[in-house]
Each structure stands twice: as structure tokens, then as C-alpha cells.
C-alpha positions, 0 to 999 in steps of 0.5 A, spaced: 513 494 485 511 487 488 504 483 488 503 479 494 497 474 495 499 471 502 501 472 509 508 469 508 509 474 503 506 480 507 510 478 513 517 478 510 515 485 507 514 488 515 522 486 516 524 492 511 525 499 514 520 502 510 515 500 505 509 503 501 503 498 500 497 498 496 490 495 496 487 495 489 480 493 487 481 490 480 473 492 478 473 499 481 474 506 477 476 510 483 481 504 485 484 504 477 485 512 478 489 511 485 493 505 482 495 509 477 498 514 482 501 509 486 504 506 479 507 513 478 510 513 485 513 507 484 516 509 477 519 515 480 522 512 486 524 506 485 529 506 491 523 505 495 520 498 496 513 497 494 508 492 494 500 491 492 495 486 493 489 485 488 483 485 493 479 480 489 485 475 489 487 476 496 481 477 500 484 473 506 491 478 506 487 484 505 483 482 512 489 480 515 492 487 514 486 490 516 487 486 523 494 487 524 494 495 523 487 496 526 486 500 519 479 499 517 479 496 510 478 500 504 480 499 497 483 503 494 488 504 500 495 506 501 499 504 507 506 506 509 509 502 514 515 504 518 519 499 522 514 494 521 508 499 523 503 502 519 504 510 520 500 513 515 494 511 510 490 514 505 484 512 501 480 513 494 482 520 491 487 522 497 492 517 494 496 522 489 503 522 487 504 528 492 500 525 498 505 518 497 511 523 496 509 527 502 508 521 507 514 517 505 519 523 505 516 524 513 519 517 514 525 517 510 
């Protein structure tokens, strides 16, 4: 799982066939729970490229992701990218290991 903090780092991720991206708030208990589920996913599925940003540290990048995907910013928020396009997203309590696995399975 890679932490990204700028548009250049994020843009290089879009070149991958599939990757899972997470927007995480460092101060929100709901985000902490979602990030725990995301971390479990990354530990189990090490073959799936993943990345995240900490919203407080990378607000411009978070806004950029919302702009290019058309997905309204929320945190926590998980977004699955397939061939450079956002194909699935979830936020808050919808971010569970099962939901992440189901989304990735659909596009793998």
C-alpha cells in the first residue's frame, strides 16, 4: 500500500490496469474503521495494487481526484480504478473487506 500526496504520484497510478485507492481522514473514527478494513484487504490481496492519501496532508490531491472522476469527495472513500477510469466507489461504513473484495473481483 503506497501513500500518495500529489498529482504526479497519482497520475502514475492511473497507468496500472487496476488499482484500489483510499481517501483517509486522520481525525475521523469512522475513517479509522474503514482504513482498518482497507488495510486488511491490502494484507490479504498483496497482488492488487493499492494506494491511499491522508486528506489532511493532501487536500489538493483529494480535490483533483474528485474533479477527474466526477465522484463527490467523501472521507473515508474507496475508489476502484480500472484502465484509468473510476469504476466503483464506496464511503463510510460501506468500506468493508467484503465490499472491497467484491468490487475487485468484478473487474479482475
